VEXLUMKOL-670504 format. One record per atom (N, C-alpha, C): residue in one letter; atom name; x, y, z. Coordinates in Angstrom, 3 decimals. Last residue first. Example, Ala and Ser with C-alpha at 12.3 -4.5 7.8 and 13.67 -1.06 7.14 Angstrom:
2
rest;atom;px;py;pz
S;N;12.850;-2.250;7.080
S;CA;13.670;-1.060;7.140
S;C;12.900;0.030;7.870
A;N;13.190;-5.690;7.800
A;CA;12.300;-4.500;7.800
A;C;13.200;-3.300;7.800
This chain:
225
rest;atom;px;py;pz
L;N;79.266;142.088;91.698
L;CA;79.716;142.033;93.012
L;C;81.258;142.062;93.058
K;N;76.975;143.661;89.646
K;CA;78.326;143.187;89.615
K;C;78.949;143.207;91.002
T;N;73.662;142.868;88.931
T;CA;74.635;143.559;89.923
T;C;75.869;142.828;89.705
Y;N;70.816;143.533;87.085
Y;CA;72.133;142.912;86.997
Y;C;73.060;143.752;87.967
V;N;67.509;142.820;87.095
V;CA;68.343;143.658;87.794
V;C;69.810;143.020;87.653
N;N;64.963;142.993;84.350
N;CA;65.939;142.288;85.207
N;C;67.007;143.172;85.819
G;N;63.781;144.641;82.723
G;CA;63.202;144.526;84.086
G;C;64.041;143.768;84.985
P;N;64.254;142.970;79.693
P;CA;63.826;144.142;80.288
P;C;63.284;143.875;81.798
A;N;66.779;140.421;79.743
A;CA;65.348;140.790;79.450
A;C;65.093;142.200;80.191
F;N;69.159;137.918;79.422
F;CA;68.941;139.200;79.474
F;C;67.591;139.778;79.038
E;N;69.795;135.218;81.770
E;CA;68.973;135.703;80.486
E;C;68.750;137.158;80.609
K;N;73.114;134.114;82.580
K;CA;71.646;134.812;83.052
K;C;71.076;135.332;81.670
A;N;74.052;130.872;82.245
A;CA;74.235;132.172;81.850
A;C;72.805;132.876;82.143
A;N;74.807;128.531;84.797
A;CA;73.895;128.836;83.781
A;C;74.133;130.362;83.438
H;N;77.877;127.308;85.775
H;CA;76.821;128.211;86.040
H;C;76.095;128.629;84.730
Q;N;79.452;124.385;86.789
Q;CA;79.060;125.038;85.538
Q;C;77.855;126.018;85.922
R;N;82.219;124.015;88.816
R;CA;80.675;124.081;88.804
R;C;80.431;124.884;87.613
P;N;84.909;121.920;87.309
P;CA;84.431;123.340;87.850
P;C;82.910;123.208;87.772
L;N;86.890;119.621;87.343
L;CA;85.444;119.561;87.629
L;C;84.998;120.767;88.043
P;N;89.645;119.574;87.090
P;CA;88.805;119.550;85.846
P;C;87.432;119.575;86.073
T;N;90.570;119.711;89.801
T;CA;90.430;121.131;88.961
T;C;89.764;120.831;87.649
Q;N;89.280;118.029;92.428
Q;CA;89.572;117.939;91.000
Q;C;89.447;119.114;90.164
A;N;88.266;118.718;94.800
A;CA;89.683;118.406;94.747
A;C;90.034;118.232;93.362
A;N;85.655;119.083;94.461
A;CA;86.479;120.226;94.948
A;C;87.897;119.946;94.725
C;N;84.846;116.303;93.788
C;CA;84.677;117.562;92.676
C;C;85.641;118.719;93.152
L;N;85.186;115.319;96.301
L;CA;85.959;114.726;95.136
L;C;85.903;115.855;94.153
G;N;83.129;116.352;97.881
G;CA;84.586;116.535;98.176
G;C;85.412;116.225;97.028
G;N;80.864;115.673;96.397
G;CA;81.021;117.143;96.545
G;C;82.535;117.267;96.785
M;N;80.782;112.739;96.742
M;CA;80.898;113.403;95.347
M;C;81.483;114.814;95.477
N;N;79.972;111.213;98.703
N;CA;81.055;112.106;98.943
N;C;81.542;112.783;97.769
E;N;78.195;109.619;97.973
E;CA;77.636;110.683;98.624
E;C;78.698;111.483;99.073
F;N;79.689;107.722;96.545
F;CA;78.807;108.612;95.608
F;C;78.591;109.756;96.490
R;N;82.757;106.594;97.565
R;CA;81.313;106.760;97.862
R;C;80.582;107.835;97.253
F;N;84.986;105.176;95.071
F;CA;84.696;106.065;96.096
F;C;83.190;106.087;96.455
G;N;87.723;103.224;93.522
G;CA;86.362;103.948;93.687
G;C;86.115;104.694;94.794
E;N;90.248;102.351;92.887
E;CA;89.358;101.529;93.685
E;C;87.929;102.057;94.041
P;N;91.339;104.366;91.333
P;CA;90.823;103.280;90.564
P;C;90.077;102.424;91.600
A;N;90.240;107.729;92.332
A;CA;91.082;106.626;92.624
A;C;90.464;105.439;91.842
G;N;89.149;110.290;89.924
G;CA;89.259;109.748;91.269
G;C;90.138;108.450;91.378
V;N;87.985;109.630;86.927
V;CA;88.152;110.701;87.815
V;C;88.093;110.082;89.073
R;N;89.265;108.411;83.608
R;CA;88.773;108.136;85.137
R;C;88.898;109.377;85.812
K;N;87.937;109.111;80.523
K;CA;88.946;109.449;81.452
K;C;88.558;109.148;82.889
W;N;86.885;106.293;78.236
W;CA;86.759;107.510;79.098
W;C;87.793;107.815;80.029
H;N;87.802;103.901;77.142
H;CA;87.615;105.102;76.315
H;C;87.269;106.476;77.019
E;N;87.866;101.896;79.216
E;CA;88.893;102.044;78.169
E;C;88.925;103.182;77.416
R;N;85.577;102.177;80.809
R;CA;86.922;102.115;81.289
R;C;88.225;102.391;80.316
T;N;83.644;101.853;78.807
T;CA;83.952;103.002;79.616
T;C;85.204;103.229;80.200
Q;N;83.987;99.160;78.114
Q;CA;84.149;100.117;76.977
Q;C;84.340;101.659;77.758
E;N;83.436;97.906;80.577
E;CA;84.690;97.917;79.903
E;C;84.940;98.908;78.851
A;N;80.672;98.635;80.859
A;CA;81.662;98.962;81.806
A;C;82.986;98.938;81.338
V;N;79.470;97.351;78.545
V;CA;79.345;98.952;78.815
V;C;80.611;99.240;79.710
F;N;80.233;94.727;79.193
F;CA;80.755;95.381;77.922
F;C;80.665;96.902;78.156
T;N;78.874;93.874;81.492
T;CA;80.188;93.969;81.546
T;C;80.897;94.767;80.251
D;N;75.805;95.762;81.960
D;CA;76.495;94.579;81.441
D;C;78.074;95.004;81.532
E;N;73.295;97.688;81.947
E;CA;73.913;97.048;83.013
E;C;74.586;95.684;82.455
G;N;72.856;101.109;80.654
G;CA;72.854;99.558;80.454
G;C;73.507;98.942;81.610
C;N;72.572;103.722;80.746
C;CA;73.343;103.208;79.588
C;C;73.393;101.655;79.539
F;N;70.228;106.108;81.697
F;CA;70.744;104.691;82.006
F;C;71.336;104.192;80.715
R;N;71.092;109.509;82.382
R;CA;70.594;108.535;81.422
R;C;71.014;107.263;81.583
A;N;70.264;111.516;85.312
A;CA;71.029;110.877;84.360
A;C;70.463;109.914;83.427
Y;N;68.202;112.650;86.992
Y;CA;69.543;113.236;86.720
Y;C;70.332;112.648;85.581
E;N;66.055;111.083;87.301
E;CA;65.804;112.496;87.174
E;C;67.059;113.171;86.808
S;N;66.926;108.452;87.516
S;CA;66.106;108.851;86.343
S;C;65.950;110.402;86.184
F;N;68.202;107.469;89.812
F;CA;69.000;108.264;89.056
F;C;68.178;108.889;87.651
F;N;66.057;106.129;91.110
F;CA;66.746;107.245;91.788
F;C;67.380;108.112;90.774
E;N;65.394;104.164;89.271
E;CA;64.428;105.142;89.678
E;C;64.997;106.308;90.383
R;N;67.656;102.623;89.253
R;CA;67.376;103.337;87.897
R;C;66.336;104.428;88.270
V;N;67.440;101.529;91.876
V;CA;68.644;102.454;91.467
V;C;68.292;103.375;90.349
T;N;65.206;99.987;91.613
T;CA;65.333;100.898;92.480
T;C;66.299;102.088;92.181
G;N;66.043;98.205;89.503
G;CA;64.923;99.107;89.270
G;C;64.918;100.234;90.336
L;N;67.976;96.595;90.732
L;CA;68.399;97.622;89.811
L;C;67.269;98.600;89.597
V;N;67.813;95.921;94.208
V;CA;67.287;95.739;92.836
V;C;67.655;96.876;91.937
K;N;70.909;96.717;95.983
K;CA;69.424;96.372;95.896
K;C;69.113;96.205;94.494
V;N;73.374;97.294;95.432
V;CA;73.223;96.302;96.343
V;C;71.736;96.039;96.626
P;N;74.773;97.690;92.038
P;CA;73.619;97.867;92.946
P;C;73.661;96.850;94.033
R;N;77.638;99.273;91.226
R;CA;77.190;97.891;91.430
R;C;76.032;97.882;92.420
V;N;78.262;101.815;88.752
V;CA;77.812;101.379;90.185
V;C;77.394;99.818;90.170
L;N;79.670;104.276;87.095
L;CA;79.584;102.764;87.005
L;C;79.317;102.331;88.550
L;N;78.933;107.210;85.272
L;CA;79.166;106.607;86.690
L;C;78.795;105.119;86.521
R;N;80.146;109.611;83.254
R;CA;79.571;108.379;83.490
R;C;79.970;107.691;84.557
F;N;79.727;112.949;81.966
F;CA;80.170;112.106;82.963
F;C;79.487;110.801;83.036
L;N;80.604;115.357;79.352
L;CA;79.702;114.272;79.927
L;C;80.426;113.460;80.983
N;N;82.239;117.247;78.232
N;CA;81.227;117.645;79.330
N;C;80.439;116.486;79.918
G;N;84.750;114.959;77.626
G;CA;84.185;116.132;77.369
G;C;83.424;116.811;78.516
R;N;84.086;112.319;79.597
R;CA;84.544;112.575;78.199
R;C;83.729;113.722;77.757
R;N;84.990;110.672;82.659
R;CA;84.539;111.875;81.980
R;C;84.887;111.919;80.666
F;N;83.824;108.492;85.389
F;CA;84.560;108.768;84.208
F;C;83.987;110.060;83.620
L;N;83.844;106.789;88.575
L;CA;83.387;107.916;87.693
L;C;84.357;108.247;86.688
E;N;82.547;104.130;90.312
E;CA;83.695;104.556;89.467
E;C;82.978;105.746;88.720
C;N;81.731;103.346;93.744
C;CA;81.387;103.457;92.345
C;C;82.676;104.091;91.646
A;N;80.779;101.318;96.563
A;CA;81.768;102.122;95.930
A;C;81.601;102.245;94.433
G;N;77.405;100.421;96.577
G;CA;78.629;100.568;97.295
G;C;79.700;101.634;96.572
F;N;73.986;101.466;96.561
F;CA;75.207;100.852;95.833
F;C;76.418;101.167;96.778
L;N;72.039;102.467;98.172
L;CA;71.675;101.725;96.992
L;C;72.846;100.847;96.268
R;N;71.682;102.543;101.583
R;CA;72.626;102.806;100.280
R;C;72.253;101.694;99.358
D;N;70.141;102.078;103.783
D;CA;69.387;102.876;102.717
D;C;70.421;103.041;101.414
D;N;71.721;100.770;105.483
D;CA;70.677;99.858;104.758
D;C;70.063;100.700;103.690
E;N;73.217;102.622;106.677
E;CA;73.921;101.843;105.575
E;C;72.821;101.020;104.918
S;N;70.909;105.431;106.885
S;CA;71.775;104.349;107.523
S;C;72.364;103.558;106.316
R;N;70.076;107.490;105.520
R;CA;69.938;107.584;106.969
R;C;70.646;106.576;107.548
L;N;70.246;109.340;102.594
L;CA;70.928;108.292;103.396
L;C;70.617;108.542;104.933
S;N;69.465;111.604;101.248
S;CA;68.552;110.468;101.399
S;C;69.011;109.215;102.247
L;N;71.549;113.284;101.017
L;CA;70.426;113.673;101.971
L;C;69.518;112.432;102.150
A;N;73.126;111.939;99.103
A;CA;73.608;112.152;100.578
A;C;72.507;112.370;101.433
Y;N;71.420;112.134;96.871
Y;CA;71.716;110.865;97.384
Y;C;72.212;110.889;98.804
A;N;71.555;114.914;96.384
A;CA;70.340;114.214;96.880
A;C;70.502;112.927;97.291
R;N;74.255;115.169;95.840
R;CA;73.700;115.920;96.960
R;C;72.279;115.153;97.486
A;N;74.516;113.695;93.549
A;CA;75.185;113.335;94.706
A;C;74.661;113.940;95.871
C;N;72.724;115.364;91.865
C;CA;72.420;113.962;92.131
C;C;73.140;113.394;93.271
D;N;74.165;117.779;91.742
D;CA;72.789;117.733;92.232
D;C;72.343;116.388;92.662
L;N;76.499;116.780;90.434
L;CA;76.581;117.295;91.832
L;C;75.111;117.150;92.452
L;N;75.487;116.084;87.961
L;CA;76.305;115.111;88.736
L;C;76.111;115.580;90.267
A;N;74.392;118.512;86.987
A;CA;73.459;117.247;87.230
A;C;74.175;116.204;88.071
N;N;76.643;119.953;86.750
N;CA;75.524;120.492;87.802
N;C;74.697;119.099;88.020
T;N;78.317;118.810;84.852
T;CA;78.798;118.763;86.249
T;C;77.604;119.019;87.286
N;N;76.106;117.091;82.409
N;CA;77.039;118.094;82.959
N;C;77.418;117.878;84.356
A;N;74.730;114.772;81.841
A;CA;74.846;115.696;80.913
A;C;75.987;116.786;81.021
F;N;75.638;111.491;82.896
F;CA;75.220;112.744;83.309
F;C;75.582;113.854;82.222
E;N;74.723;108.019;82.680
E;CA;75.462;109.229;82.153
E;C;74.872;110.566;82.415
F;N;75.437;105.051;84.239
F;CA;74.643;106.117;84.186
F;C;75.335;107.336;83.606
A;N;75.707;101.519;84.385
A;CA;76.140;102.737;83.845
A;C;75.284;103.865;83.804
A;N;76.213;98.912;86.577
A;CA;75.180;99.704;85.875
A;C;75.851;101.044;85.531
P;N;78.110;95.866;86.725
P;CA;78.057;97.264;86.801
P;C;76.843;97.936;86.004
H;N;76.063;92.951;87.567
H;CA;77.070;93.541;86.643
H;C;77.035;95.045;87.004
Q;N;75.707;91.196;90.757
Q;CA;75.210;92.242;89.559
Q;C;76.453;92.716;88.798
E;N;76.130;89.175;92.580
E;CA;76.884;89.167;91.367
E;C;76.388;90.122;90.264
Q;N;76.605;88.856;95.760
Q;CA;75.941;89.799;94.978
Q;C;76.657;89.928;93.589
K;N;76.243;85.941;97.652
K;CA;77.147;86.764;96.750
K;C;76.172;87.524;95.949
R;N;75.846;85.240;101.129
R;CA;75.135;85.497;99.805
R;C;76.104;86.292;98.831
L;N;75.851;83.071;103.615
L;CA;76.827;83.881;102.758
L;C;76.125;83.922;101.304
A;N;74.635;82.523;106.891
A;CA;74.418;82.320;105.520
A;C;75.370;83.360;104.697
P;N;75.064;80.501;110.010
P;CA;75.301;81.601;109.079
P;C;75.009;81.500;107.516
A;N;72.597;78.685;111.404
A;CA;73.787;78.589;110.691
A;C;73.874;79.971;109.955
H;N;71.009;78.353;114.311
H;CA;70.936;79.200;113.188
H;C;72.304;79.451;112.451
G;N;71.616;76.864;116.517
G;CA;70.730;76.189;115.575
G;C;70.528;77.147;114.454
A;N;71.895;79.095;119.369
A;CA;72.296;77.885;118.572
A;C;71.236;77.441;117.644
G;N;71.681;82.725;119.120
G;CA;71.295;81.311;119.643
G;C;71.736;80.231;118.711
F;N;72.387;85.412;119.079
F;CA;73.645;84.308;118.609
F;C;73.096;82.837;119.010
P;N;70.595;86.873;120.141
P;CA;70.801;86.953;118.657
P;C;71.743;86.035;118.149
D;N;68.698;86.742;122.563
D;CA;69.799;85.910;122.262
D;C;70.085;85.988;120.888
A;N;66.349;88.435;122.539
A;CA;67.372;88.528;123.561
A;C;68.740;87.874;123.250
G;N;65.810;89.110;118.919
G;CA;65.670;88.540;120.328
G;C;66.640;88.844;121.247
G;N;66.010;89.885;116.310
G;CA;65.919;90.893;117.373
G;C;65.741;90.483;118.785
G;N;67.949;88.929;113.435
G;CA;67.025;88.723;114.713
G;C;67.093;89.732;115.671
R;N;71.443;88.990;112.458
R;CA;69.917;88.765;112.187
R;C;69.116;88.631;113.631
L;N;74.038;90.985;111.929
L;CA;73.393;90.210;112.802
L;C;71.990;90.258;112.594
T;N;75.992;91.094;108.967
T;CA;74.746;91.589;109.614
T;C;74.255;90.659;110.619
F;N;78.622;92.131;107.102
F;CA;78.279;91.127;108.177
F;C;76.952;91.916;108.891
F;N;79.650;92.373;104.053
F;CA;78.695;92.952;104.775
F;C;78.351;91.939;105.828
L;N;82.624;92.526;102.072
L;CA;81.800;91.631;102.959
L;C;81.022;92.614;103.913
I;N;84.018;93.095;99.014
I;CA;83.502;93.834;100.233
I;C;82.542;92.739;100.834
C;N;87.121;92.115;97.466
C;CA;85.645;92.047;97.676
C;C;85.393;92.909;98.886
G;N;89.466;92.284;94.673
G;CA;89.232;92.069;96.039
G;C;87.662;91.905;96.155
G;N;89.544;94.896;92.206
G;CA;89.863;93.707;92.704
G;C;89.584;93.455;94.135
A;N;88.429;97.280;91.675
A;CA;89.768;97.231;91.510
A;C;90.334;95.996;92.035
P;N;85.598;96.881;92.411
P;CA;85.870;97.308;90.987
P;C;87.446;97.077;90.779
R;N;84.984;94.006;94.399
R;CA;85.294;95.475;94.409
R;C;85.802;95.743;92.891
P;N;82.038;91.897;94.634
P;CA;83.405;92.182;94.249
P;C;83.598;93.695;94.224
M;N;80.485;91.164;97.641
M;CA;80.245;91.547;96.377
M;C;81.676;91.955;95.918
A;N;78.418;89.193;100.129
A;CA;79.757;89.530;99.602
A;C;79.539;89.993;97.920
D;N;76.821;89.146;103.331
D;CA;76.664;89.543;101.884
D;C;78.122;89.889;101.325
I;N;76.000;87.261;105.711
I;CA;77.143;87.601;105.061
I;C;76.827;87.868;103.567
L;N;74.399;86.851;108.849
L;CA;74.159;87.120;107.442
L;C;75.416;87.827;106.750
L;N;74.088;85.106;111.673
L;CA;74.888;85.904;111.002
L;C;74.631;85.892;109.395
Q;N;73.294;83.891;114.617
Q;CA;72.509;84.359;113.411
Q;C;73.338;85.344;112.640
G;N;76.484;82.176;115.246
G;CA;75.378;82.734;115.531
G;C;74.438;83.130;114.369
S;N;79.093;81.290;114.611
S;CA;78.111;80.292;114.725
S;C;76.626;80.723;115.079
P;N;80.691;83.543;114.879
P;CA;80.504;83.157;113.494
P;C;79.400;81.966;113.451
D;N;79.982;86.239;117.001
D;CA;80.051;84.810;116.891
D;C;79.694;84.231;115.568
I;N;81.627;89.258;117.275
I;CA;80.548;88.555;116.423
I;C;80.928;87.008;116.477
D;N;82.429;91.745;119.136
D;CA;82.437;90.276;119.214
D;C;81.378;89.510;118.547
C;N;83.766;94.773;118.559
C;CA;82.555;94.088;118.340
C;C;82.732;92.570;118.152
G;N;86.116;96.087;118.838
G;CA;85.494;95.586;119.959
G;C;84.188;94.863;119.751
T;N;87.422;96.941;116.511
T;CA;86.178;97.616;116.732
T;C;85.652;97.285;118.239
N;N;89.788;95.395;116.234
N;CA;89.723;96.761;115.807
N;C;88.670;97.627;116.262
E;N;89.171;92.846;117.330
E;CA;90.413;93.458;117.790
E;C;90.386;94.970;117.446
R;N;86.990;92.017;115.836
R;CA;86.932;92.168;117.269
R;C;88.099;92.970;117.900
V;N;88.039;92.032;113.201
V;CA;87.023;92.927;113.604
V;C;86.880;93.088;115.035
L;N;89.842;89.875;113.469
L;CA;90.255;91.239;113.140
L;C;89.255;92.221;113.539
D;N;87.963;87.839;113.911
D;CA;88.872;88.041;114.978
D;C;89.443;89.456;114.838
L;N;86.702;87.965;111.377
L;CA;85.895;88.469;112.584
L;C;86.809;88.557;113.797
I;N;88.820;86.901;109.760
I;CA;88.271;88.265;109.674
I;C;87.552;88.857;110.848
I;N;88.984;84.388;110.809
I;CA;90.014;85.189;110.939
I;C;89.746;86.702;110.871
W;N;86.390;83.456;110.132
W;CA;86.897;83.356;111.549
W;C;87.957;84.334;111.692
I;N;86.627;83.414;107.292
I;CA;85.568;84.280;107.987
I;C;85.852;84.393;109.603
V;N;88.515;81.589;106.711
V;CA;88.803;82.970;106.487
V;C;87.799;83.951;107.122
R;N;87.181;79.273;107.701
R;CA;88.495;79.635;108.325
R;C;88.696;81.124;108.045
R;N;85.011;79.234;105.944
R;CA;84.788;79.394;107.236
R;C;86.059;79.788;108.094
T;N;86.481;78.710;103.590
T;CA;85.727;80.064;103.769
T;C;85.567;80.154;105.100
E;N;87.333;76.060;104.258
E;CA;88.377;77.144;103.862
E;C;87.837;78.517;104.114
L;N;85.163;74.538;104.377
L;CA;86.109;74.815;105.573
L;C;86.911;75.980;105.374
S;N;82.208;75.550;102.631
S;CA;83.649;74.987;102.645
S;C;84.323;75.454;103.938
A;N;79.862;76.774;102.720
A;CA;79.811;75.250;102.928
A;C;81.166;74.788;103.120
Y;N;80.247;79.374;102.187
Y;CA;80.319;79.016;103.582
Y;C;80.380;77.546;103.803
D;N;82.594;80.440;99.762
D;CA;81.341;79.549;99.876
D;C;81.334;78.948;101.354
L;N;84.800;81.859;97.639
L;CA;83.893;82.076;98.836
L;C;82.653;81.254;98.831
A;N;85.994;81.531;95.164
A;CA;85.993;80.460;96.136
A;C;85.236;80.648;97.332
E;N;86.031;84.131;94.187
E;CA;85.256;83.067;93.434
E;C;85.084;81.886;94.393
Y;N;87.762;85.621;95.738
Y;CA;86.286;85.817;95.760
Y;C;85.487;84.749;95.364
T;N;90.108;83.288;97.209
T;CA;89.617;84.093;96.182
T;C;88.229;84.437;96.140
I;N;92.764;82.819;99.599
I;CA;91.424;82.534;98.996
I;C;91.083;83.610;98.010
D;N;94.786;83.564;101.531
D;CA;94.945;82.283;100.584
D;C;93.520;81.814;100.075
L;N;95.175;85.826;102.842
L;CA;94.204;84.812;103.472
L;C;94.214;83.605;102.545
S;N;96.666;87.067;101.041
S;CA;97.267;86.826;102.315
S;C;96.334;85.758;102.993
A;N;94.779;87.408;99.153
A;CA;95.879;86.584;98.682
A;C;96.671;86.125;99.940
L;N;93.101;89.308;99.997
L;CA;92.527;87.901;99.634
L;C;93.733;86.816;99.707
D;N;94.801;91.559;100.251
D;CA;94.279;90.780;101.489
D;C;93.831;89.417;101.176
D;N;95.299;91.979;97.462
D;CA;96.478;91.335;98.356
D;C;96.039;90.925;99.638
E;N;92.820;92.904;96.707
E;CA;93.514;91.436;96.152
E;C;94.649;91.044;96.948
S;N;91.163;94.001;99.652
S;CA;91.866;94.166;98.410
S;C;92.373;92.793;97.885
L;N;88.239;94.159;101.398
L;CA;89.417;93.431;101.179
L;C;89.951;93.592;99.780
E;N;86.180;95.574;103.653
E;CA;86.751;95.609;102.342
E;C;88.166;95.044;102.342
V;N;83.665;95.110;105.676
V;CA;84.864;94.766;105.566
V;C;85.415;94.816;104.062
V;N;81.050;96.484;107.891
V;CA;81.429;96.163;106.457
V;C;83.076;96.170;106.554
I;N;78.542;95.362;110.167
I;CA;79.971;95.623;109.999
I;C;80.434;95.443;108.504
K;N;75.885;95.742;112.159
K;CA;76.255;95.673;110.787
K;C;77.755;96.223;110.646
R;N;74.758;96.194;114.598
R;CA;74.421;94.945;113.988
R;C;74.960;94.793;112.598
R;N;75.662;98.661;115.425
R;CA;75.953;97.534;116.343
R;C;75.660;96.130;115.632
T;N;76.625;100.087;112.254
T;CA;75.778;99.919;113.422
T;C;76.235;98.801;114.350
I;N;79.167;100.091;111.001
I;CA;77.966;100.995;110.580
I;C;77.165;101.187;111.701
A;N;82.444;99.973;111.111
A;CA;81.296;99.630;112.011
A;C;80.118;100.682;111.595
E;N;84.694;98.816;108.793
E;CA;83.822;100.022;109.200
E;C;82.605;99.395;109.908
I;N;87.924;98.237;107.687
I;CA;86.738;97.800;108.681
I;C;86.134;99.034;109.157
R;N;89.989;97.258;105.104
R;CA;89.331;98.311;105.812
R;C;87.947;97.873;106.383
M;N;93.142;96.165;104.326
M;CA;91.792;95.804;104.824
M;C;91.218;97.018;105.459
């Protein structure tokens, strides 16, 4: 289990398949209308309080977004709603929403395009709310790279961001499975944060920075350092 306090009003909890098994629940069974799901949420919030000191009342104004992890398990986003003096006021039942988007695939022509895109994304992030997708998966075939992401916002916004750097290959399970089967995975199976791509590429010897060849022309100055 991984707990990350993004802000005072937002906590992200990542649960592996083993974590869900130990809680005796599955992602498919998550439904706040059931006593079993509420029991699991209470346990998780107890762990959040123990590890972060953030005491979230599960009976207050709480929004829970759930999405599956590529390697199994799920990610839960706990957000405190409302900006009043009493954000945990009675009469506001928590809501649990499932994000069921299929993985969207984007293809990069070379390492430069991939790194430039990752840098632009990292610079655009000001808070967790600005993130277009969570953990992603990266694959390589020859000089091409394919990125699988699960949008946490509308797909159109994600496609608009990637349009300058990559080709959209589709948003369906078939494309994702075809990529996982026939392309070589880069990085850990559980995925990684796209804004940390620079660090991942530095750690991967198969991902050198590709420099464009200089154009020879009269008047150019060529210096050997």
